[in-house]
C-alpha positions in Angstrom: -0.6 0.0 0.6 2.9 2.3 0.5 4.3 2.6 -2.6 0.6 3.5 -4.0 0.3 6.3 -1.8 4.2 7.8 -2.5 3.9 7.6 -5.7 -0.3 8.5 -6.3 -0.7 5.1 -8.7 -3.5 3.7 -8.7 -4.3 0.6 -6.1 -3.9 -2.5 -6.8 -7.8 -4.5 -6.6 -7.0 -6.8 -3.4 -5.5 -3.7 -1.3 -8.5 -2.1 -1.6 -10.3 -5.2 -0.7 -7.5 -5.3 2.2 -7.9 -2.1 3.0 -11.8 -2.6 3.7 -10.9 -5.8 5.4 -8.8 -4.4 8.0 -11.2 -0.7 8.3 -14.4 -3.3 9.5 -12.2 -4.1 12.6 -11.3 -0.8 13.6 -14.3 0.6 16.2 -16.9 2.8 14.9 -17.3 3.7 18.9 -15.9 4.9 22.4 -18.3 5.1 25.0 -16.4 6.8 28.3 -18.4 6.4 30.9 -16.5 8.5 34.0 -16.0 11.3 31.0 -19.6 11.3 29.8 -18.2 11.1 26.2 -19.6 9.7 24.0 -17.8 9.5 19.8 -18.0 7.7 17.1 -17.1 7.2 13.1 -19.8 6.4 11.5 -19.5 9.6 8.4 -23.4 10.2 7.6 -24.9 9.6 10.8 -25.4 12.0 13.9 -25.7 9.5 16.4 -24.3 12.9 18.1 -27.5 14.7 17.7 -29.0 12.0 20.2 -26.5 11.9 24.1 -28.5 12.1 27.3 -27.6 15.7 28.8 -24.7 16.1 30.5 -22.9 13.9 28.0 -20.5 15.2 25.0 -20.6 13.7 21.3 -19.3 14.1 17.8 -17.7 12.7 15.3 -14.0 11.7 14.4 -11.1 10.6 15.6 -11.1 8.9 18.2 -7.2 6.8 18.4 -5.7 8.8 21.0 -8.1 8.4 23.9 -7.4 4.4 23.8 -4.5 3.9 25.7 -2.1 1.6 23.8 -2.5 -1.7 26.0 -6.2 -1.4 24.6 -5.6 -1.2 20.8 -6.5 -4.8 19.6 -5.4 -3.5 16.1 -1.5 -2.7 17.2 -0.5 -6.3 17.0 3.3 -3.9 16.8 4.8 -1.1 15.3 4.5 -2.0 12.2 0.7 -3.0 12.0 -0.8 -0.8 12.8 -4.7 -1.2 11.1 -5.4 2.5 11.7 -2.8 4.6 10.3 -3.0 1.9 7.2 -7.3 2.3 6.9 -6.4 6.5 7.6 -6.2 7.7 4.3 -7.2 8.4 1.3 -7.0 6.9 -2.1 -8.2 10.0 -4.2 
């Protein structure tokens, strides 16, 4: 994937399919009951519009809010599935 991204060439179909499979494994929701925070990464949905009073809700990237040791999608520093799926193929 890096080669395609670095040289701005169209992605091969098998890499597009891999990216889709990896994206499906990433968390879509973040809920912190202690701090009353709700975040999601479901584009086109407005879940944040129906959060309870006293809660903060938003659509956006919440990876930085998850401690490294809880990130099941990162097997090692060289295999971060969030980084692999978080780019534009435009």
